[in-house]
N, C-alpha and C positions, 0 to 999 in steps of 0.2 A: 146835651153834649153830643157832638158829631164825632164819630170814629172814622178815621181814614185807614184803609187797608192797602198796603203796597205789596206787589208781587216781589218775589225774590229778585227778579231781573231789575225792577225799578229800584229796589233797595241797593243792589250792587252798582247800578248806574249812579245813584245818589252818593254812595260812598266814594266811587271813583271821582265824581265831580268835586266832592269835599276834599279829597286828597290832592286834587289839582288846584285847589284854592277857591273853587266856586262854592258858596255857602248857602245858596237858595235853591229850592226845587223849581223855581221859575225858569232856570236855565234849560230845563228839559221840557218845558210846557209846550212851546209852539215850534214846530219844525220850520225851517227856512225854506221858502219857495222861490223859484225863479219865475219871472213872468212867462206866460205862454203867449202865443200870437195866433191870430187867425190869418195873418198875411206875412209871410217871409219877405215878400216883395216890399211891403210898406216898412217893415222893420229894417230892411237893408237900406232903403232910401234914407230913413232917419239916421242910421249909423254913418252912412257916407256923408251926409250933411254935416255931421260932427267930426268928419275926417278920421273915422274909426272903422275897423272891420266889424261885421256882424258876427257875433259868437253864438253858435247854436249848440246846445247840449242835447244829445239824444239820450233819453233816460228810460228806465223801465221801472214801473211801480213796484215798490218793495225791495229794490236793489240797494244793498248796503253800501256798495262802492259808489253808486250814483249819489247817495246821500252825502258821503264824504266829499266828493268833488264839488257838488252843489254848495254845501254849507261852508266848506273851508277854503275853496279856491275861487269859484265863480261868483258867489254872492258878494264877497268883498269887492270884486271888480265891477259888478253892477252898481254897488254903492258909490264907486269912484267915478261913475259916469259912462262906463262902457256899455254898449248895447248888447245885452245877453238875453237870449230867449231859450226856452226849453220846448222840445218836441218829444212826445212820448210814444214809445213802441206800443203797439197793440191798442192805440187810441183811435177811435173812428170819427173824431171831430174833424170838420172840414179845415183845410189849410190851403192858402194860395201860395204856390211856389214862386220863386224869384222870377220865373219866366211868365208868370200870370196864369198858369194852369191851376185848376182846382182838383185836389185829391184829399184823401184822409191823411192824418199824421202818420199812421202805420204804413200807408202806401208810399208816402214820401220817404220814410226810413228805408223801405225795401228798394225804392228807386235809387237811393244813394248807395245801395249795396252794404248797408250797415247790419251787422249780425251780432254785435257785442255792445253792451251798455256798461258804463257810459262811453259815449263817443262825443268828442268836442270838435266842431268844424269851424273854420274861419272863412267868411265870405267877403269879397270885395266887389268892384265894379263888374257889371254884367252878370252878377251872381256866380262868379268864378271862385273856386276855393283858392285862397292866397297864401296858405301855409299848410304844413302837414297836419293831418288829423291826429288827435290824441285818442287812441282806441284802448279801452280798458282803463284800469286804475294805476297801472305801473307800480313802482315801489313808492310807498307814501313819502319816504324821505326825499325823493327826487321829483315827484309830480309837479310841485311848484316851479322847479327849474325848467322842466319840459314845457309847461304852460307858458311861462315867461318868455322862453326862447321862441316858441311858435307865435305868440302874440306880438313879439317884436318884429318877426318876419312879416306878419300880416299887416302891421302898422306901416312898415317901410313900403310895402307894395301899395297900400291904399294912399299914402301921402306922396309916393313917388320919390322918396329919399333913400 
């Protein structure tokens, strides 16, 4: 017989999920991940071909606010067909910028002047930002509205409507 031990935190999370109507531990098992990219340039081309902006989430490993934005707001958009990628602060993996230059993810974040995670950016033609950045997590009750508003602005710019 196998015994499973849960930490107090896991037990509280499970209780919270049960109270919310989720009845299996599987709901906690796998964190949701956004795709990363080695080339923002290629990701932008793909997004523009679909007549959509490229949405880039700048994240920080272990950031609880990033997790909320990623799992509750951006992942559902990705699932609906929007081109969404994640770039990580303090990550030394190579990244091709929209202008074709190569740098690390961390250097790209600094080049953009980003100091707070999460930050969500919206890119259109020529790699220009086409809507206001969403910096930080804002108020959870309003984040979805802020995101929808900026995404609508970005889509109008990209489609020319």
